C-alpha positions as CSV (number, residue, x, y, z in Angstrom):
1,M,0.0,0.0,0.0
2,P,1.2,3.6,-0.6
3,P,2.5,5.4,2.5
4,D,0.3,7.7,4.5
5,F,2.6,10.6,3.9
6,L,4.7,11.7,1.0
7,K,7.9,13.8,1.4
8,L,10.2,14.7,-1.4
9,G,13.5,16.3,-0.4
10,I,15.0,19.3,-2.2
11,S,18.8,19.6,-2.4
12,V,21.4,21.6,-4.3
13,D,24.8,20.9,-5.7
14,A,27.0,21.7,-2.7
15,T,30.3,21.7,-4.7
16,D,29.1,24.1,-7.3
17,L,27.5,26.2,-4.7
18,Q,30.7,26.6,-2.7
19,K,32.5,28.0,-5.7
20,K,29.8,30.5,-6.4
21,L,29.5,31.6,-2.7
22,A,33.2,32.4,-2.3
23,K,32.5,36.1,-1.9
24,L,30.0,35.5,0.9
25,S,30.3,35.2,4.6
26,E,29.4,31.9,6.3
27,G,26.1,33.3,7.3
28,G,25.5,34.6,3.8
29,I,26.3,31.1,2.4
30,K,23.7,29.5,4.6
31,S,21.1,32.2,3.9
32,A,21.6,31.9,0.1
33,T,21.4,28.1,0.3
34,A,18.2,28.2,2.2
35,N,16.6,30.7,-0.1
36,A,17.6,28.7,-3.2
37,M,16.2,25.5,-1.7
38,N,12.9,27.2,-0.8
39,R,12.5,28.7,-4.2
40,L,13.0,25.3,-5.8
41,A,10.6,23.7,-3.4
42,N,7.9,26.3,-4.0
43,G,8.4,26.0,-7.7
44,A,8.0,22.2,-7.6
45,R,4.8,22.6,-5.5
46,W,3.3,25.0,-8.1
47,Q,4.2,22.6,-10.9
48,I,2.3,19.8,-9.0
49,I,-0.7,22.1,-8.7
50,D,-0.6,23.0,-12.4
51,R,-0.4,19.3,-13.3
52,M,-3.4,18.6,-11.1
53,K,-5.4,21.2,-13.0
54,E,-4.4,19.5,-16.3
55,V,-5.2,15.9,-15.3
56,F,-8.2,16.3,-12.9
57,D,-11.6,17.6,-14.0
58,N,-12.1,20.8,-12.0
59,P,-10.2,19.7,-8.9
60,S,-11.4,21.2,-5.6
61,R,-9.5,23.7,-3.5
62,F,-8.9,21.0,-0.9
63,T,-7.2,18.8,-3.6
64,L,-5.1,21.6,-4.9
65,G,-4.0,22.5,-1.4
66,G,-3.0,18.9,-0.6
67,F,0.8,19.7,-0.9
68,Y,2.9,22.0,1.2
69,V,6.5,23.1,1.5
70,K,8.6,22.7,4.6
71,K,11.0,25.6,4.3
72,A,14.8,25.5,4.9
73,T,16.4,28.1,7.2
74,P,20.0,29.1,7.6
75,S,20.2,26.9,10.7
76,D,18.3,24.0,9.1
77,L,19.2,23.5,5.5
78,S,16.5,21.0,4.6
79,A,13.4,21.6,2.5
80,W,10.8,19.3,1.1
81,V,7.5,19.1,-0.7
82,G,5.1,16.9,1.2
83,T,1.4,16.0,1.4
84,I,-0.7,17.3,4.2
85,D,-1.3,14.4,6.5
86,F,-4.1,15.9,8.5
87,A,-7.7,16.5,7.6
88,P,-10.3,17.5,10.2
89,K,-13.0,15.9,8.1
90,G,-12.7,13.1,5.6
91,N,-9.5,11.6,4.1
92,T,-6.1,13.3,4.0
93,A,-4.8,14.2,0.6
94,I,-2.4,11.3,0.3
95,R,-5.2,8.8,1.0
96,Y,-7.2,9.7,-2.1
97,L,-4.3,11.1,-4.2
98,G,-2.1,8.0,-3.6
99,P,-3.6,5.9,-6.4
100,Q,-3.2,8.9,-8.8
101,I,0.5,9.2,-7.8
102,W,1.6,5.6,-7.7
103,G,-1.2,3.9,-9.7
104,G,-2.9,0.7,-8.7
105,P,-6.1,-0.1,-6.6
106,R,-7.5,2.5,-4.2
107,D,-8.6,1.9,-0.6
108,M,-12.2,1.5,0.3
109,K,-13.9,4.8,1.1
110,R,-15.5,5.3,4.6
111,S,-18.9,5.4,2.9
112,E,-18.2,2.1,1.2
113,K,-17.2,0.5,4.5
114,A,-20.4,1.8,6.0
115,L,-22.5,0.3,3.1
116,S,-20.7,-3.0,3.2
117,A,-23.5,-4.8,5.0
118,I,-25.8,-3.7,2.2
119,S,-23.5,-4.0,-0.8
120,G,-21.7,-7.2,0.3
121,G,-18.4,-5.4,0.5
122,Q,-18.6,-3.8,-2.9
123,F,-17.3,-0.4,-4.1
124,W,-19.5,2.3,-5.5
125,V,-19.5,4.8,-8.4
126,P,-22.1,7.6,-8.9
127,G,-25.2,6.6,-10.8
128,P,-26.8,8.8,-13.5
129,G,-29.3,10.1,-10.9
130,A,-26.7,11.2,-8.4
131,P,-26.6,14.9,-7.7
132,L,-23.1,16.2,-8.2
133,D,-21.2,19.1,-6.8
134,A,-19.2,21.6,-8.9
135,Y,-16.2,19.2,-8.8
136,G,-18.1,16.2,-10.2
137,N,-18.4,14.4,-6.9
138,I,-21.6,13.2,-5.4
139,Q,-23.0,15.9,-3.1
140,K,-22.1,15.2,0.5
141,S,-25.7,16.0,1.6
142,E,-27.0,13.2,-0.6
143,L,-24.4,10.7,0.6
144,T,-25.2,11.7,4.2
145,R,-28.9,11.0,3.7
146,I,-28.1,7.6,2.1
147,L,-25.9,6.7,5.0
148,S,-28.5,7.9,7.5
149,R,-30.9,5.4,6.0
150,L,-28.6,2.4,6.6
151,G,-31.0,0.9,9.2
152,V,-33.9,1.7,7.0
153,M,-32.6,-0.2,4.0
154,M,-31.7,-3.2,6.1
155,D,-35.1,-3.1,7.8
156,A,-37.7,-2.8,5.1
157,T,-40.5,-2.0,7.5
158,A,-39.0,1.2,9.0
159,N,-39.4,4.9,8.5
160,M,-41.8,5.6,5.8
161,S,-44.9,7.7,6.5
162,D,-48.3,6.2,6.0
163,R,-49.0,8.9,3.4
164,T,-46.0,7.8,1.4
165,A,-46.9,4.2,1.8
166,R,-50.4,4.8,0.5
167,R,-49.1,6.7,-2.5
168,L,-46.8,3.9,-3.4
169,Q,-49.7,1.4,-3.0
170,R,-51.8,3.5,-5.4
171,Q,-48.9,3.3,-7.9
172,N,-48.9,-0.5,-7.5
173,K,-45.4,-0.3,-5.9
174,N,-44.4,-2.6,-3.0
175,A,-44.8,-0.1,-0.2
176,R,-43.6,-2.5,2.5
177,G,-40.4,-3.1,0.6
178,L,-39.8,0.6,0.1
179,R,-39.9,2.1,3.6
180,S,-37.5,4.9,2.6
181,E,-37.1,7.0,-0.5
182,Y,-33.9,5.0,-1.0
183,F,-33.8,1.3,-1.7
184,V,-31.3,-1.3,-2.8
185,G,-31.5,-2.9,-6.2
186,H,-30.5,-6.5,-6.8
187,A,-29.5,-8.6,-9.8
188,K,-32.1,-10.9,-11.2
189,G,-32.3,-14.3,-9.6
190,S,-33.6,-15.9,-6.5
191,G,-32.4,-16.4,-3.0
192,S,-30.5,-14.3,-0.5
193,N,-27.2,-14.4,-2.5
194,R,-28.4,-12.1,-5.3
195,R,-25.8,-9.4,-5.8
196,A,-26.7,-5.9,-4.8
197,T,-26.5,-3.7,-7.9
198,G,-26.9,-0.2,-6.4
199,I,-28.9,2.2,-4.4
200,F,-31.9,3.8,-6.1
201,K,-34.2,6.7,-5.1
202,L,-37.8,7.4,-5.5
203,A,-37.5,10.8,-7.2
204,G,-41.2,11.3,-7.9
205,P,-44.5,9.6,-8.7
206,G,-43.5,6.5,-10.7
207,K,-39.9,7.8,-11.1
208,V,-36.9,5.8,-9.9
209,V,-33.3,6.9,-10.4
210,P,-30.0,5.1,-9.7
211,I,-27.9,7.1,-7.2
212,L,-25.0,4.7,-6.6
213,W,-23.9,1.7,-8.7
214,F,-22.2,-1.1,-6.8
215,V,-19.1,-2.6,-8.5
216,P,-17.5,-5.8,-7.2
217,T,-14.0,-5.0,-8.5
218,R,-11.8,-2.6,-6.6
219,P,-11.3,0.5,-8.8
220,T,-7.8,0.7,-10.2
221,Y,-6.0,3.9,-11.4
222,R,-3.2,4.6,-13.7
223,V,-0.5,7.1,-12.7
224,R,-1.8,10.6,-13.5
225,L,0.2,12.7,-11.0
226,P,3.8,11.5,-11.0
227,V,4.9,13.9,-8.3
228,N,8.4,12.4,-7.9
229,E,9.1,13.1,-11.6
230,I,7.6,16.5,-11.4
231,V,9.7,17.6,-8.4
232,E,12.9,16.1,-9.9
233,N,12.4,17.7,-13.3
234,T,11.5,21.1,-11.8
235,V,14.6,21.1,-9.5
236,S,16.9,19.9,-12.3
237,A,15.6,22.5,-14.8
238,R,15.7,25.5,-12.4
239,M,18.7,24.6,-10.2
240,E,21.4,26.8,-11.9
241,R,19.2,29.8,-12.4
242,T,17.7,29.7,-8.9
243,V,21.0,29.2,-7.2
244,T,22.6,32.1,-9.1
245,N,19.7,34.4,-8.3
246,A,19.9,33.5,-4.6
247,I,23.6,34.2,-4.5
248,N,23.3,37.5,-6.3
249,A,20.6,38.6,-4.0
250,E,22.7,37.7,-0.9
251,V,25.8,39.4,-2.3
252,K,23.8,42.5,-2.9
253,R,22.3,42.4,0.6
254,E,25.8,42.0,2.3
255,M,27.3,44.8,0.2
256,S,24.5,47.3,0.9
């Protein structure tokens, strides 16, 4: 499995740097080195963000903010680009970006785990009737309502008003089997081993729409965000110019 945190170190060519820093004091050397490393790290982070905008369809602000820069200082000459490993709500960036970075199967979502008793441990994808947000994800409010009906869908006799039940009866629907506006669809066949195919919703009189499709195979992703390559290429392409600019700025500062 991918790690729960990604950290990509930024370094500079120390031998070449020492030659260029000959005119600087020891403090100036450390300051210029730290500045160069931070500029390279920030540049790499912005390159990752630009790539996310290219490969993802309208990525959310949370996704674009999934990477940060640990800055170097004159007393701590280490800098890196890493993924934010804390999220007050939901998954951390690395948990859902990991399959995009390394490829391969993704972990089961919390909602999929919650629905396991109904789905038989399957994964889900949005159905054509799912309300989506501006980023193409199912609206959290809809998913919350579905999850709040977990007991309802497992107990077909619960939580439907008599009025709704009577309406369904007039429409020749099985009111007892639809004690919620959401219900579970199953593949054709007989017996208790029929595969659950998805979660459907009564959207109006005589209208049923699929909200979630259940898929038995774990979704697998190809590499779309090769952050190691992005960071390495950015640092390599910008190293000489960035170091030179940092040295010139420090020389100018010491001479002023």
